[in-house]
C-alpha positions, 0 to 999 in steps of 0.5 A: 655895375648895379645887379639885381640879386634874388628876390629884389625887385628891379627899379629904373636903371639897374642892370642884371647878368642875363636877359630879363626879357626877350622878344623874338621875330622876323622881318619880312622879307629878310635883309638884303645882302650887305644891308646892316639891318637892325632891330630896336625898342623905340620907346615913345609917349602915348600922350605925345609930349615927350621925345622919342628915344631908342634904348638899348642897342639894337640887335643885327637881323640875320640873313634869314630875317630873324632877331631876338632883342634881349633887355637885361635891365628896367628901362631908364627913369627918364623913359617911365611915364607917370599918370596923374590921378584925374582927382588929384594931380599930385598922386601917380596912379600909374607908371610905364613906359611904351615902345615900338619895335622898329627895323632901321638900317644902321648906316653908321654902324654904331648900333642905334639911331637918333630921333629928332625932337617931337616938334619937328616931327620925330624924324630919324637922324641921318644917316640912318633910315627906318625900314619898318615897324611891328605890325601887331605888337609893342613893348610895355614896361609896367613900373606901377600898375594902373588901378584907375582905368586911365587910358582905355586903349592901354589898361589890359597891359598897364594894369599887369604886374610890374616888368616887361610885357609884349602886347598885341593890338586889335583894331576895330576897322570900323571905328578906327579904334583899338585895344592893347592886350598881353600877347600869348607867351611865346609869341613871335613878332613880325616886322614888314619892311618898307622903303627907307623912311625918315618918319616912323613907319606905321603899320598898324591900322589903329593906335599909331605912335605918330602921324606920319610927316613927310620927308624934306 
């Protein structure tokens, strides 16, 4: 086990003794009796070329609908997206990872779930099902802050100092466009629950991770 000591910067894959970042919130409504509802970070590629991956294990939602997702390490290196310079493709101008906060029914009891290839619609694999996604927030990990204003919708977050950041989305309903900005300290997340879904349920009005795919 690699432990980040005092004053040492975290690198992808480091493990520490206590959470370095936490996201708290509620599901609406609370889970039904006997439902194995969990919340997890689902890391997705904003540029749409890498497959989705949940990490770390999901956390249980209590009977009142409350949850707290603790992150005790930087994301694994394979979840980090490197953005090349428009002037020199061999130069990286930013490195970051982006995750949706998702609720899922953990029907096999293993604490996580699997997602099929993006080419096949990024469907959650049976027996688990999606139950919802955050309506207003997403989770970012900044490895190398953006210095080139590469993605206008994300730059307010990926230009922040290295580490985890909870971001809040603001949508322009007239233009179907939006922007992520750093959420206020202590912000609580809310995940509206939907009927069982195989595709990622998109609850935001803009900056959606995927175009929903009908279940087979």
